[in-house]
C-alpha positions as CSV (number, residue, x, y, z in Angstrom):
1,M,7.0,-18.6,19.6
2,A,10.5,-17.5,18.6
3,L,9.7,-13.9,19.5
4,A,8.1,-14.8,22.7
5,D,11.2,-16.7,23.7
6,A,13.5,-13.9,22.5
7,I,11.8,-10.9,24.2
8,D,12.5,-10.0,27.8
9,R,10.3,-11.8,30.4
10,R,8.3,-8.7,31.3
11,H,7.0,-8.5,27.7
12,R,6.7,-12.2,26.8
13,M,3.0,-12.3,27.8
14,L,2.3,-9.3,25.7
15,V,3.5,-11.2,22.6
16,L,1.6,-14.3,23.5
17,L,-1.7,-12.5,24.1
18,A,-1.3,-10.5,21.0
19,V,-1.1,-13.7,19.0
20,F,-3.3,-16.2,20.9
21,A,-6.1,-13.7,21.8
22,S,-5.8,-11.6,18.6
23,L,-5.5,-8.4,20.7
24,R,-4.6,-4.9,19.5
25,W,-1.9,-2.8,21.2
26,G,-4.4,-0.5,22.9
27,E,-6.5,-3.5,24.1
28,L,-3.4,-5.1,25.6
29,M,-2.5,-1.9,27.5
30,G,-6.1,-1.7,28.8
31,L,-6.2,-5.1,30.3
32,R,-6.6,-5.6,34.1
33,K,-6.2,-8.7,36.1
34,T,-9.9,-8.8,36.8
35,D,-10.6,-9.1,33.1
36,F,-9.3,-12.7,33.2
37,D,-11.0,-15.9,34.4
38,L,-8.0,-18.2,35.0
39,T,-10.3,-21.2,35.7
40,L,-12.3,-21.1,32.5
41,G,-9.5,-19.5,30.4
42,L,-11.3,-16.4,29.3
43,V,-10.4,-12.7,28.9
44,Q,-13.0,-9.9,28.7
45,V,-12.0,-7.0,26.4
46,E,-13.9,-3.9,27.4
47,R,-11.5,-1.0,27.2
48,A,-8.4,0.2,25.3
49,V,-5.7,2.7,25.9
50,S,-5.3,5.4,23.2
51,L,-2.5,8.0,22.9
52,V,-4.0,11.5,22.5
53,G,-1.3,14.0,22.2
54,A,1.1,13.2,25.0
55,R,-1.5,11.5,27.2
56,Q,-2.6,7.9,27.3
57,L,-6.4,7.8,27.8
58,I,-8.6,4.8,28.6
59,K,-11.5,4.5,26.2
60,N,-14.1,2.1,25.1
61,P,-13.2,-0.1,22.1
62,K,-13.8,1.7,18.8
63,T,-16.9,-0.3,18.0
64,P,-19.5,-2.4,19.9
65,A,-17.9,-5.5,18.4
66,G,-14.6,-4.6,20.2
67,V,-16.3,-5.5,23.5
68,R,-15.9,-9.3,23.6
69,T,-15.0,-12.3,25.6
70,I,-12.1,-14.4,24.2
71,A,-11.3,-18.0,25.1
72,L,-7.6,-18.6,25.7
73,P,-5.5,-21.7,25.0
74,M,-5.3,-23.5,28.4
75,W,-1.5,-23.9,28.2
76,L,-1.2,-20.1,28.5
77,L,-2.8,-19.8,31.9
78,P,0.1,-20.9,34.2
79,D,2.3,-18.4,32.4
80,L,-0.3,-15.7,32.7
81,E,-0.7,-16.3,36.4
82,Q,3.1,-16.1,36.8
83,H,3.1,-12.8,34.8
84,F,0.5,-11.4,37.2
85,S,2.7,-12.2,40.1
86,D,6.0,-11.0,38.6
87,Y,5.2,-8.0,36.4
88,S,1.6,-6.8,36.7
89,E,0.4,-4.0,38.9
90,Q,0.1,-5.4,42.4
91,T,-3.5,-4.6,43.2
92,S,-6.5,-6.9,42.8
93,D,-7.6,-5.0,39.7
94,G,-4.1,-4.0,38.6
95,R,-3.0,-3.3,35.1
96,V,-1.6,-6.4,33.4
97,F,1.2,-4.5,31.5
98,V,3.2,-1.9,33.3
99,G,6.9,-0.9,33.0
100,P,9.5,-1.3,35.7
101,T,8.4,2.1,37.2
102,G,4.7,1.3,37.0
103,V,3.9,3.3,33.9
104,T,1.8,2.0,31.1
105,P,4.2,1.3,28.2
106,L,4.2,3.6,25.2
107,R,4.2,1.9,21.9
108,A,7.0,4.2,20.7
109,N,9.2,3.2,23.6
110,F,8.4,-0.5,23.2
111,S,9.8,-0.3,19.7
112,R,13.3,-0.5,21.2
113,I,12.5,-3.6,23.1
114,W,10.8,-5.1,20.0
115,T,13.9,-4.3,17.8
116,R,16.2,-6.1,20.3
117,A,13.9,-9.1,20.4
118,L,13.8,-9.3,16.6
119,A,17.6,-9.2,16.4
120,K,17.9,-11.9,19.1
121,A,15.5,-14.2,17.3
122,G,17.1,-13.5,13.9
123,I,13.9,-12.2,12.4
124,T,13.4,-9.1,10.2
125,G,10.4,-7.3,8.8
126,I,7.9,-8.1,11.5
127,H,5.9,-5.4,13.2
128,V,4.0,-5.6,16.5
129,H,0.6,-5.6,14.7
130,D,1.7,-8.7,12.8
131,L,1.3,-10.7,16.0
132,R,-2.4,-10.1,15.9
133,H,-2.4,-11.0,12.2
134,T,-0.7,-14.3,13.0
135,G,-3.2,-15.0,15.7
136,N,-6.1,-14.4,13.3
137,H,-4.5,-16.7,10.8
138,L,-4.1,-19.4,13.4
139,A,-7.7,-19.1,14.4
140,A,-8.8,-19.3,10.8
141,V,-6.8,-22.4,10.0
142,S,-8.1,-24.0,13.2
143,G,-11.5,-24.2,11.4
144,A,-13.2,-21.0,12.8
145,S,-16.0,-19.7,10.6
146,T,-16.0,-16.2,9.3
147,R,-18.6,-15.2,12.0
148,E,-16.4,-16.7,14.7
149,L,-13.3,-15.0,13.5
150,M,-15.0,-11.7,13.4
151,G,-16.2,-12.1,17.0
152,R,-12.8,-13.2,18.2
153,M,-11.0,-10.3,16.4
154,G,-13.6,-7.7,17.5
155,H,-13.9,-6.8,13.8
156,V,-16.6,-4.8,12.0
157,S,-17.3,-5.9,8.5
158,V,-19.0,-4.0,5.7
159,N,-21.7,-6.5,6.1
160,A,-23.2,-5.1,9.3
161,A,-25.3,-8.2,9.9
162,L,-22.2,-10.2,10.7
163,V,-21.3,-7.8,13.5
164,Y,-24.3,-8.8,15.5
165,Q,-24.2,-12.5,15.0
166,H,-23.1,-14.1,18.2
167,R,-20.5,-16.8,18.5
168,T,-21.3,-19.8,20.7
169,A,-19.1,-20.2,23.7
170,S,-18.5,-23.9,22.8
171,R,-17.1,-23.0,19.4
172,D,-14.9,-20.2,20.8
173,R,-13.5,-22.8,23.2
174,A,-13.0,-25.2,20.3
175,I,-10.9,-22.5,18.6
176,A,-8.8,-22.1,21.7
177,D,-8.4,-25.8,22.1
178,S,-7.2,-26.1,18.5
179,L,-4.6,-23.4,19.2
180,D,-3.6,-25.5,22.2
181,A,-3.0,-28.5,19.9
182,M,-1.0,-26.4,17.4
183,V,1.3,-25.1,20.1
184,A,1.8,-28.6,21.5
185,A,2.8,-29.8,18.0
186,L,5.1,-26.7,17.6
187,K,6.9,-27.4,20.9
188,A,7.3,-31.0,19.9
189,E,8.6,-30.4,16.3
190,G,10.1,-26.9,16.5
191,S,9.3,-23.8,14.6
192,D,10.5,-22.9,11.1
193,G,12.8,-20.1,12.5
194,S,10.8,-17.3,11.1
195,G,9.0,-16.3,14.2
196,H,5.7,-17.7,12.9
197,V,4.2,-21.1,13.1
198,G,4.9,-22.8,9.8
199,G,2.9,-21.3,7.0
200,T,1.6,-18.3,9.0
201,A,4.0,-15.6,7.8
202,T,2.2,-12.4,6.7
203,G,2.9,-10.4,3.7
């Protein structure tokens, strides 16, 4: 949460979704407002933005497992709705993350914003992809099974059978509800100052 608080408001939701929905950079850049159900607290991942040469192209996720529906912690929804209003592309199916001039952010350009946020939070050695790792860890410690974790992450294992095992919607909601409880406890007790929930630092 320290990084979400330290980064500028335009990019705060990017940090939160990377963690609490375990999303990759390209998946975040591919999100549109219509991918979200703000009543049920769900996000549908069905595309990703890839940099090919100097062009950003919209593609399908790398594997079938990358197309997935993820339950979000319910505390996140009011902030998400506010982000749509303040910073997202202002069409009904607009891009969730755009820069001040309406361009999809480049990861290389975002690195400057990220570096400033790290300095403000007093954190070193953390990369953007570590946000997703932290989210995966939080989901794991919430009690998610290996199958549920793979589904939430959009991950393909060497064990191909696991790719096609379906998570139940109720268990995915339970994972998100457990994340809700963790964040509530974090807000009440404070973080450890490292930018991670206590015990979630990655190597």
